[in-house]
mmCIF entry with sequence, helices, sheets and N, C-alpha, C, O atoms, coordinates in Angstrom:
data_MODEL
# 
_entry.id   MODEL 
# 
_entity.id                         1 
_entity.type                       polymer 
_entity.pdbx_number_of_molecules   1 
# 
_entity_poly.entity_id                      1 
_entity_poly.type                           'polypeptide(L)' 
_entity_poly.nstd_linkage                   no 
_entity_poly.nstd_monomer                   no 
_entity_poly.pdbx_seq_one_letter_code       MIATDKVTEIFCILDELCKNLDAELTKNLHIVPIDEGYKCM 
_entity_poly.pdbx_seq_one_letter_code_can   MIATDKVTEIFCILDELCKNLDAELTKNLHIVPIDEGYKCM 
_entity_poly.pdbx_strand_id                 A 
# 
loop_
_entity_poly_seq.entity_id 
_entity_poly_seq.num 
_entity_poly_seq.mon_id 
_entity_poly_seq.hetero 
1 1  MET n 
1 2  ILE n 
1 3  ALA n 
1 4  THR n 
1 5  ASP n 
1 6  LYS n 
1 7  VAL n 
1 8  THR n 
1 9  GLU n 
1 10 ILE n 
1 11 PHE n 
1 12 CYS n 
1 13 ILE n 
1 14 LEU n 
1 15 ASP n 
1 16 GLU n 
1 17 LEU n 
1 18 CYS n 
1 19 LYS n 
1 20 ASN n 
1 21 LEU n 
1 22 ASP n 
1 23 ALA n 
1 24 GLU n 
1 25 LEU n 
1 26 THR n 
1 27 LYS n 
1 28 ASN n 
1 29 LEU n 
1 30 HIS n 
1 31 ILE n 
1 32 VAL n 
1 33 PRO n 
1 34 ILE n 
1 35 ASP n 
1 36 GLU n 
1 37 GLY n 
1 38 TYR n 
1 39 LYS n 
1 40 CYS n 
1 41 MET n 
# 
_struct_asym.id          A 
_struct_asym.entity_id   1 
# 
_struct_conf.conf_type_id            HELX_P 
_struct_conf.id                      HELX_P1 
_struct_conf.pdbx_PDB_helix_id       AA1 
_struct_conf.beg_label_comp_id       THR 
_struct_conf.beg_label_asym_id       A 
_struct_conf.beg_label_seq_id        4 
_struct_conf.pdbx_beg_PDB_ins_code   ? 
_struct_conf.end_label_comp_id       LEU 
_struct_conf.end_label_asym_id       A 
_struct_conf.end_label_seq_id        29 
_struct_conf.pdbx_end_PDB_ins_code   ? 
_struct_conf.beg_auth_comp_id        THR 
_struct_conf.beg_auth_asym_id        A 
_struct_conf.beg_auth_seq_id         4 
_struct_conf.end_auth_comp_id        LEU 
_struct_conf.end_auth_asym_id        A 
_struct_conf.end_auth_seq_id         29 
_struct_conf.pdbx_PDB_helix_class    1 
_struct_conf.details                 ? 
_struct_conf.pdbx_PDB_helix_length   26 
# 
_struct_conf_type.id          HELX_P 
_struct_conf_type.criteria    ? 
_struct_conf_type.reference   ? 
# 
_struct_sheet.id               AA1 
_struct_sheet.type             ? 
_struct_sheet.number_strands   2 
_struct_sheet.details          ? 
# 
_struct_sheet_order.sheet_id     AA1 
_struct_sheet_order.range_id_1   1 
_struct_sheet_order.range_id_2   2 
_struct_sheet_order.offset       ? 
_struct_sheet_order.sense        anti-parallel 
# 
loop_
_struct_sheet_range.sheet_id 
_struct_sheet_range.id 
_struct_sheet_range.beg_label_comp_id 
_struct_sheet_range.beg_label_asym_id 
_struct_sheet_range.beg_label_seq_id 
_struct_sheet_range.pdbx_beg_PDB_ins_code 
_struct_sheet_range.end_label_comp_id 
_struct_sheet_range.end_label_asym_id 
_struct_sheet_range.end_label_seq_id 
_struct_sheet_range.pdbx_end_PDB_ins_code 
_struct_sheet_range.beg_auth_comp_id 
_struct_sheet_range.beg_auth_asym_id 
_struct_sheet_range.beg_auth_seq_id 
_struct_sheet_range.end_auth_comp_id 
_struct_sheet_range.end_auth_asym_id 
_struct_sheet_range.end_auth_seq_id 
AA1 1 ILE A 31 ? ILE A 34 ? ILE A 31 ILE A 34 
AA1 2 GLY A 37 ? CYS A 40 ? GLY A 37 CYS A 40 
# 
loop_
_atom_site.group_PDB 
_atom_site.id 
_atom_site.type_symbol 
_atom_site.label_atom_id 
_atom_site.label_alt_id 
_atom_site.label_comp_id 
_atom_site.label_asym_id 
_atom_site.label_entity_id 
_atom_site.label_seq_id 
_atom_site.pdbx_PDB_ins_code 
_atom_site.Cartn_x 
_atom_site.Cartn_y 
_atom_site.Cartn_z 
_atom_site.occupancy 
_atom_site.B_iso_or_equiv 
_atom_site.pdbx_formal_charge 
_atom_site.auth_seq_id 
_atom_site.auth_comp_id 
_atom_site.auth_asym_id 
_atom_site.auth_atom_id 
_atom_site.pdbx_PDB_model_num 
ATOM 1   N N  . MET A 1 1  ? -45.759 140.936 79.722 1.00 0.00 ? 1  MET A N  1 
ATOM 2   C CA . MET A 1 1  ? -45.803 141.352 78.272 1.00 0.00 ? 1  MET A CA 1 
ATOM 3   C C  . MET A 1 1  ? -44.337 142.020 77.921 1.00 0.00 ? 1  MET A C  1 
ATOM 4   O O  . MET A 1 1  ? -43.679 142.636 78.759 1.00 0.00 ? 1  MET A O  1 
ATOM 5   N N  . ILE A 1 2  ? -43.975 141.831 76.720 1.00 0.00 ? 2  ILE A N  1 
ATOM 6   C CA . ILE A 1 2  ? -42.712 142.307 76.234 1.00 0.00 ? 2  ILE A CA 1 
ATOM 7   C C  . ILE A 1 2  ? -42.753 143.857 75.830 1.00 0.00 ? 2  ILE A C  1 
ATOM 8   O O  . ILE A 1 2  ? -43.556 144.269 74.993 1.00 0.00 ? 2  ILE A O  1 
ATOM 9   N N  . ALA A 1 3  ? -41.919 144.610 76.419 1.00 0.00 ? 3  ALA A N  1 
ATOM 10  C CA . ALA A 1 3  ? -41.886 146.072 76.091 1.00 0.00 ? 3  ALA A CA 1 
ATOM 11  C C  . ALA A 1 3  ? -41.464 146.219 74.677 1.00 0.00 ? 3  ALA A C  1 
ATOM 12  O O  . ALA A 1 3  ? -40.840 145.355 74.061 1.00 0.00 ? 3  ALA A O  1 
ATOM 13  N N  . THR A 1 4  ? -41.855 147.407 74.182 1.00 0.00 ? 4  THR A N  1 
ATOM 14  C CA . THR A 1 4  ? -41.512 147.829 72.827 1.00 0.00 ? 4  THR A CA 1 
ATOM 15  C C  . THR A 1 4  ? -39.994 148.001 72.730 1.00 0.00 ? 4  THR A C  1 
ATOM 16  O O  . THR A 1 4  ? -39.401 147.674 71.702 1.00 0.00 ? 4  THR A O  1 
ATOM 17  N N  . ASP A 1 5  ? -39.361 148.513 73.793 1.00 0.00 ? 5  ASP A N  1 
ATOM 18  C CA . ASP A 1 5  ? -37.909 148.700 73.739 1.00 0.00 ? 5  ASP A CA 1 
ATOM 19  C C  . ASP A 1 5  ? -37.150 147.367 73.604 1.00 0.00 ? 5  ASP A C  1 
ATOM 20  O O  . ASP A 1 5  ? -36.130 147.278 72.921 1.00 0.00 ? 5  ASP A O  1 
ATOM 21  N N  . LYS A 1 6  ? -37.688 146.327 74.285 1.00 0.00 ? 6  LYS A N  1 
ATOM 22  C CA . LYS A 1 6  ? -37.080 144.988 74.159 1.00 0.00 ? 6  LYS A CA 1 
ATOM 23  C C  . LYS A 1 6  ? -37.248 144.461 72.736 1.00 0.00 ? 6  LYS A C  1 
ATOM 24  O O  . LYS A 1 6  ? -36.277 143.917 72.210 1.00 0.00 ? 6  LYS A O  1 
ATOM 25  N N  . VAL A 1 7  ? -38.426 144.578 72.051 1.00 0.00 ? 7  VAL A N  1 
ATOM 26  C CA . VAL A 1 7  ? -38.573 144.091 70.790 1.00 0.00 ? 7  VAL A CA 1 
ATOM 27  C C  . VAL A 1 7  ? -37.588 144.863 69.873 1.00 0.00 ? 7  VAL A C  1 
ATOM 28  O O  . VAL A 1 7  ? -36.870 144.257 69.078 1.00 0.00 ? 7  VAL A O  1 
ATOM 29  N N  . THR A 1 8  ? -37.566 146.218 70.000 1.00 0.00 ? 8  THR A N  1 
ATOM 30  C CA . THR A 1 8  ? -36.512 147.059 69.185 1.00 0.00 ? 8  THR A CA 1 
ATOM 31  C C  . THR A 1 8  ? -35.147 146.537 69.460 1.00 0.00 ? 8  THR A C  1 
ATOM 32  O O  . THR A 1 8  ? -34.392 146.392 68.499 1.00 0.00 ? 8  THR A O  1 
ATOM 33  N N  . GLU A 1 9  ? -34.751 146.248 70.622 1.00 0.00 ? 9  GLU A N  1 
ATOM 34  C CA . GLU A 1 9  ? -33.362 145.793 70.905 1.00 0.00 ? 9  GLU A CA 1 
ATOM 35  C C  . GLU A 1 9  ? -33.109 144.439 70.201 1.00 0.00 ? 9  GLU A C  1 
ATOM 36  O O  . GLU A 1 9  ? -32.033 144.219 69.646 1.00 0.00 ? 9  GLU A O  1 
ATOM 37  N N  . ILE A 1 10 ? -34.121 143.527 70.231 1.00 0.00 ? 10 ILE A N  1 
ATOM 38  C CA . ILE A 1 10 ? -33.962 142.283 69.537 1.00 0.00 ? 10 ILE A CA 1 
ATOM 39  C C  . ILE A 1 10 ? -33.741 142.357 68.085 1.00 0.00 ? 10 ILE A C  1 
ATOM 40  O O  . ILE A 1 10 ? -32.891 141.651 67.543 1.00 0.00 ? 10 ILE A O  1 
ATOM 41  N N  . PHE A 1 11 ? -34.516 143.232 67.405 1.00 0.00 ? 11 PHE A N  1 
ATOM 42  C CA . PHE A 1 11 ? -34.279 143.558 65.958 1.00 0.00 ? 11 PHE A CA 1 
ATOM 43  C C  . PHE A 1 11 ? -32.930 144.175 65.654 1.00 0.00 ? 11 PHE A C  1 
ATOM 44  O O  . PHE A 1 11 ? -32.315 143.866 64.633 1.00 0.00 ? 11 PHE A O  1 
ATOM 45  N N  . CYS A 1 12 ? -32.441 145.096 66.589 1.00 0.00 ? 12 CYS A N  1 
ATOM 46  C CA . CYS A 1 12 ? -31.189 145.673 66.333 1.00 0.00 ? 12 CYS A CA 1 
ATOM 47  C C  . CYS A 1 12 ? -30.049 144.635 66.537 1.00 0.00 ? 12 CYS A C  1 
ATOM 48  O O  . CYS A 1 12 ? -29.036 144.745 65.846 1.00 0.00 ? 12 CYS A O  1 
ATOM 49  N N  . ILE A 1 13 ? -30.158 143.653 67.431 1.00 0.00 ? 13 ILE A N  1 
ATOM 50  C CA . ILE A 1 13 ? -29.227 142.563 67.638 1.00 0.00 ? 13 ILE A CA 1 
ATOM 51  C C  . ILE A 1 13 ? -29.198 141.696 66.298 1.00 0.00 ? 13 ILE A C  1 
ATOM 52  O O  . ILE A 1 13 ? -28.158 141.381 65.719 1.00 0.00 ? 13 ILE A O  1 
ATOM 53  N N  . LEU A 1 14 ? -30.453 141.362 65.900 1.00 0.00 ? 14 LEU A N  1 
ATOM 54  C CA . LEU A 1 14 ? -30.539 140.530 64.680 1.00 0.00 ? 14 LEU A CA 1 
ATOM 55  C C  . LEU A 1 14 ? -29.922 141.235 63.407 1.00 0.00 ? 14 LEU A C  1 
ATOM 56  O O  . LEU A 1 14 ? -29.307 140.591 62.557 1.00 0.00 ? 14 LEU A O  1 
ATOM 57  N N  . ASP A 1 15 ? -30.120 142.568 63.331 1.00 0.00 ? 15 ASP A N  1 
ATOM 58  C CA . ASP A 1 15 ? -29.686 143.247 62.188 1.00 0.00 ? 15 ASP A CA 1 
ATOM 59  C C  . ASP A 1 15 ? -28.120 143.345 62.281 1.00 0.00 ? 15 ASP A C  1 
ATOM 60  O O  . ASP A 1 15 ? -27.461 143.364 61.242 1.00 0.00 ? 15 ASP A O  1 
ATOM 61  N N  . GLU A 1 16 ? -27.541 143.404 63.465 1.00 0.00 ? 16 GLU A N  1 
ATOM 62  C CA . GLU A 1 16 ? -26.090 143.423 63.683 1.00 0.00 ? 16 GLU A CA 1 
ATOM 63  C C  . GLU A 1 16 ? -25.533 142.052 63.351 1.00 0.00 ? 16 GLU A C  1 
ATOM 64  O O  . GLU A 1 16 ? -24.435 142.006 62.797 1.00 0.00 ? 16 GLU A O  1 
ATOM 65  N N  . LEU A 1 17 ? -26.186 140.922 63.637 1.00 0.00 ? 17 LEU A N  1 
ATOM 66  C CA . LEU A 1 17 ? -25.897 139.654 63.358 1.00 0.00 ? 17 LEU A CA 1 
ATOM 67  C C  . LEU A 1 17 ? -25.765 139.317 61.912 1.00 0.00 ? 17 LEU A C  1 
ATOM 68  O O  . LEU A 1 17 ? -24.832 138.658 61.454 1.00 0.00 ? 17 LEU A O  1 
ATOM 69  N N  . CYS A 1 18 ? -26.822 139.842 61.173 1.00 0.00 ? 18 CYS A N  1 
ATOM 70  C CA . CYS A 1 18 ? -26.868 139.645 59.667 1.00 0.00 ? 18 CYS A CA 1 
ATOM 71  C C  . CYS A 1 18 ? -25.731 140.332 59.030 1.00 0.00 ? 18 CYS A C  1 
ATOM 72  O O  . CYS A 1 18 ? -25.125 139.818 58.089 1.00 0.00 ? 18 CYS A O  1 
ATOM 73  N N  . LYS A 1 19 ? -25.433 141.474 59.518 1.00 0.00 ? 19 LYS A N  1 
ATOM 74  C CA . LYS A 1 19 ? -24.296 142.266 58.923 1.00 0.00 ? 19 LYS A CA 1 
ATOM 75  C C  . LYS A 1 19 ? -22.981 141.533 59.059 1.00 0.00 ? 19 LYS A C  1 
ATOM 76  O O  . LYS A 1 19 ? -22.199 141.406 58.116 1.00 0.00 ? 19 LYS A O  1 
ATOM 77  N N  . ASN A 1 20 ? -22.767 141.045 60.300 1.00 0.00 ? 20 ASN A N  1 
ATOM 78  C CA . ASN A 1 20 ? -21.599 140.170 60.486 1.00 0.00 ? 20 ASN A CA 1 
ATOM 79  C C  . ASN A 1 20 ? -21.557 138.889 59.802 1.00 0.00 ? 20 ASN A C  1 
ATOM 80  O O  . ASN A 1 20 ? -20.488 138.408 59.424 1.00 0.00 ? 20 ASN A O  1 
ATOM 81  N N  . LEU A 1 21 ? -22.664 138.326 59.630 1.00 0.00 ? 21 LEU A N  1 
ATOM 82  C CA . LEU A 1 21 ? -22.699 137.054 58.870 1.00 0.00 ? 21 LEU A CA 1 
ATOM 83  C C  . LEU A 1 21 ? -22.476 137.233 57.380 1.00 0.00 ? 21 LEU A C  1 
ATOM 84  O O  . LEU A 1 21 ? -21.783 136.435 56.748 1.00 0.00 ? 21 LEU A O  1 
ATOM 85  N N  . ASP A 1 22 ? -23.027 138.217 56.854 1.00 0.00 ? 22 ASP A N  1 
ATOM 86  C CA . ASP A 1 22 ? -22.794 138.616 55.449 1.00 0.00 ? 22 ASP A CA 1 
ATOM 87  C C  . ASP A 1 22 ? -21.297 138.856 55.188 1.00 0.00 ? 22 ASP A C  1 
ATOM 88  O O  . ASP A 1 22 ? -20.765 138.388 54.181 1.00 0.00 ? 22 ASP A O  1 
ATOM 89  N N  . ALA A 1 23 ? -20.544 139.659 56.185 1.00 0.00 ? 23 ALA A N  1 
ATOM 90  C CA . ALA A 1 23 ? -19.234 139.793 55.994 1.00 0.00 ? 23 ALA A CA 1 
ATOM 91  C C  . ALA A 1 23 ? -18.391 138.599 56.059 1.00 0.00 ? 23 ALA A C  1 
ATOM 92  O O  . ALA A 1 23 ? -17.456 138.427 55.276 1.00 0.00 ? 23 ALA A O  1 
ATOM 93  N N  . GLU A 1 24 ? -18.719 137.746 57.010 1.00 0.00 ? 24 GLU A N  1 
ATOM 94  C CA . GLU A 1 24 ? -18.066 136.411 57.257 1.00 0.00 ? 24 GLU A CA 1 
ATOM 95  C C  . GLU A 1 24 ? -18.130 135.549 56.018 1.00 0.00 ? 24 GLU A C  1 
ATOM 96  O O  . GLU A 1 24 ? -17.126 135.040 55.519 1.00 0.00 ? 24 GLU A O  1 
ATOM 97  N N  . LEU A 1 25 ? -19.492 135.392 55.490 1.00 0.00 ? 25 LEU A N  1 
ATOM 98  C CA . LEU A 1 25 ? -19.752 134.515 54.386 1.00 0.00 ? 25 LEU A CA 1 
ATOM 99  C C  . LEU A 1 25 ? -19.005 135.071 53.058 1.00 0.00 ? 25 LEU A C  1 
ATOM 100 O O  . LEU A 1 25 ? -18.491 134.337 52.214 1.00 0.00 ? 25 LEU A O  1 
ATOM 101 N N  . THR A 1 26 ? -19.028 136.340 53.014 1.00 0.00 ? 26 THR A N  1 
ATOM 102 C CA . THR A 1 26 ? -18.318 136.855 51.825 1.00 0.00 ? 26 THR A CA 1 
ATOM 103 C C  . THR A 1 26 ? -16.716 136.644 51.862 1.00 0.00 ? 26 THR A C  1 
ATOM 104 O O  . THR A 1 26 ? -16.034 136.392 50.869 1.00 0.00 ? 26 THR A O  1 
ATOM 105 N N  . LYS A 1 27 ? -16.260 136.785 53.117 1.00 0.00 ? 27 LYS A N  1 
ATOM 106 C CA . LYS A 1 27 ? -14.727 136.626 53.272 1.00 0.00 ? 27 LYS A CA 1 
ATOM 107 C C  . LYS A 1 27 ? -14.393 135.184 53.226 1.00 0.00 ? 27 LYS A C  1 
ATOM 108 O O  . LYS A 1 27 ? -13.412 134.846 52.564 1.00 0.00 ? 27 LYS A O  1 
ATOM 109 N N  . ASN A 1 28 ? -15.116 134.269 53.869 1.00 0.00 ? 28 ASN A N  1 
ATOM 110 C CA . ASN A 1 28 ? -14.725 132.772 53.998 1.00 0.00 ? 28 ASN A CA 1 
ATOM 111 C C  . ASN A 1 28 ? -15.237 131.977 52.863 1.00 0.00 ? 28 ASN A C  1 
ATOM 112 O O  . ASN A 1 28 ? -14.601 131.004 52.459 1.00 0.00 ? 28 ASN A O  1 
ATOM 113 N N  . LEU A 1 29 ? -16.306 132.327 52.352 1.00 0.00 ? 29 LEU A N  1 
ATOM 114 C CA . LEU A 1 29 ? -16.833 131.368 51.317 1.00 0.00 ? 29 LEU A CA 1 
ATOM 115 C C  . LEU A 1 29 ? -16.739 131.900 49.891 1.00 0.00 ? 29 LEU A C  1 
ATOM 116 O O  . LEU A 1 29 ? -17.166 131.247 48.939 1.00 0.00 ? 29 LEU A O  1 
ATOM 117 N N  . HIS A 1 30 ? -16.140 133.164 49.756 1.00 0.00 ? 30 HIS A N  1 
ATOM 118 C CA . HIS A 1 30 ? -15.826 133.764 48.489 1.00 0.00 ? 30 HIS A CA 1 
ATOM 119 C C  . HIS A 1 30 ? -17.183 133.845 47.630 1.00 0.00 ? 30 HIS A C  1 
ATOM 120 O O  . HIS A 1 30 ? -17.241 133.503 46.449 1.00 0.00 ? 30 HIS A O  1 
ATOM 121 N N  . ILE A 1 31 ? -18.233 134.327 48.349 1.00 0.00 ? 31 ILE A N  1 
ATOM 122 C CA . ILE A 1 31 ? -19.595 134.611 47.629 1.00 0.00 ? 31 ILE A CA 1 
ATOM 123 C C  . ILE A 1 31 ? -19.909 136.036 47.771 1.00 0.00 ? 31 ILE A C  1 
ATOM 124 O O  . ILE A 1 31 ? -19.448 136.678 48.715 1.00 0.00 ? 31 ILE A O  1 
ATOM 125 N N  . VAL A 1 32 ? -20.702 136.589 46.844 1.00 0.00 ? 32 VAL A N  1 
ATOM 126 C CA . VAL A 1 32 ? -21.128 137.945 47.052 1.00 0.00 ? 32 VAL A CA 1 
ATOM 127 C C  . VAL A 1 32 ? -22.629 137.983 47.240 1.00 0.00 ? 32 VAL A C  1 
ATOM 128 O O  . VAL A 1 32 ? -23.368 137.272 46.559 1.00 0.00 ? 32 VAL A O  1 
ATOM 129 N N  . PRO A 1 33 ? -23.064 138.787 48.134 1.00 0.00 ? 33 PRO A N  1 
ATOM 130 C CA . PRO A 1 33 ? -24.550 138.814 48.343 1.00 0.00 ? 33 PRO A CA 1 
ATOM 131 C C  . PRO A 1 33 ? -25.256 139.568 47.146 1.00 0.00 ? 33 PRO A C  1 
ATOM 132 O O  . PRO A 1 33 ? -24.760 140.581 46.653 1.00 0.00 ? 33 PRO A O  1 
ATOM 133 N N  . ILE A 1 34 ? -26.431 139.020 46.711 1.00 0.00 ? 34 ILE A N  1 
ATOM 134 C CA . ILE A 1 34 ? -27.207 139.686 45.707 1.00 0.00 ? 34 ILE A CA 1 
ATOM 135 C C  . ILE A 1 34 ? -28.625 139.920 46.372 1.00 0.00 ? 34 ILE A C  1 
ATOM 136 O O  . ILE A 1 34 ? -28.815 139.657 47.560 1.00 0.00 ? 34 ILE A O  1 
ATOM 137 N N  . ASP A 1 35 ? -29.622 140.433 45.536 1.00 0.00 ? 35 ASP A N  1 
ATOM 138 C CA . ASP A 1 35 ? -30.869 140.750 46.082 1.00 0.00 ? 35 ASP A CA 1 
ATOM 139 C C  . ASP A 1 35 ? -31.640 139.475 46.387 1.00 0.00 ? 35 ASP A C  1 
ATOM 140 O O  . ASP A 1 35 ? -32.396 139.499 47.358 1.00 0.00 ? 35 ASP A O  1 
ATOM 141 N N  . GLU A 1 36 ? -31.531 138.347 45.655 1.00 0.00 ? 36 GLU A N  1 
ATOM 142 C CA . GLU A 1 36 ? -32.292 137.131 45.922 1.00 0.00 ? 36 GLU A CA 1 
ATOM 143 C C  . GLU A 1 36 ? -31.556 136.167 46.669 1.00 0.00 ? 36 GLU A C  1 
ATOM 144 O O  . GLU A 1 36 ? -32.036 135.036 46.749 1.00 0.00 ? 36 GLU A O  1 
ATOM 145 N N  . GLY A 1 37 ? -30.447 136.425 47.244 1.00 0.00 ? 37 GLY A N  1 
ATOM 146 C CA . GLY A 1 37 ? -29.731 135.312 47.930 1.00 0.00 ? 37 GLY A CA 1 
ATOM 147 C C  . GLY A 1 37 ? -28.214 135.627 47.759 1.00 0.00 ? 37 GLY A C  1 
ATOM 148 O O  . GLY A 1 37 ? -27.739 136.762 47.776 1.00 0.00 ? 37 GLY A O  1 
ATOM 149 N N  . TYR A 1 38 ? -27.527 134.478 47.594 1.00 0.00 ? 38 TYR A N  1 
ATOM 150 C CA . TYR A 1 38 ? -25.979 134.544 47.366 1.00 0.00 ? 38 TYR A CA 1 
ATOM 151 C C  . TYR A 1 38 ? -25.651 133.900 46.002 1.00 0.00 ? 38 TYR A C  1 
ATOM 152 O O  . TYR A 1 38 ? -26.299 132.962 45.537 1.00 0.00 ? 38 TYR A O  1 
ATOM 153 N N  . LYS A 1 39 ? -24.572 134.490 45.388 1.00 0.00 ? 39 LYS A N  1 
ATOM 154 C CA . LYS A 1 39 ? -24.112 134.051 44.103 1.00 0.00 ? 39 LYS A CA 1 
ATOM 155 C C  . LYS A 1 39 ? -22.654 133.705 44.224 1.00 0.00 ? 39 LYS A C  1 
ATOM 156 O O  . LYS A 1 39 ? -21.867 134.502 44.735 1.00 0.00 ? 39 LYS A O  1 
ATOM 157 N N  . CYS A 1 40 ? -22.256 132.466 43.740 1.00 0.00 ? 40 CYS A N  1 
ATOM 158 C CA . CYS A 1 40 ? -20.885 132.133 43.753 1.00 0.00 ? 40 CYS A CA 1 
ATOM 159 C C  . CYS A 1 40 ? -20.101 132.956 42.808 1.00 0.00 ? 40 CYS A C  1 
ATOM 160 O O  . CYS A 1 40 ? -20.558 133.325 41.727 1.00 0.00 ? 40 CYS A O  1 
ATOM 161 N N  . MET A 1 41 ? -18.811 133.263 43.269 1.00 0.00 ? 41 MET A N  1 
ATOM 162 C CA . MET A 1 41 ? -17.907 134.067 42.467 1.00 0.00 ? 41 MET A CA 1 
ATOM 163 C C  . MET A 1 41 ? -17.258 133.179 41.370 1.00 0.00 ? 41 MET A C  1 
ATOM 164 O O  . MET A 1 41 ? -16.454 133.667 40.576 1.00 0.00 ? 41 MET A O  1 
# 
């Protein structure tokens, strides 16, 4: 059975991945994140 700590660790890793992905998409694709998705500049 998966321990609660492992589940929390997975969500933390995914959160960090999303932050990095947002930064890269904004930098490389020149788009800005909005509440419902992404909007071209």
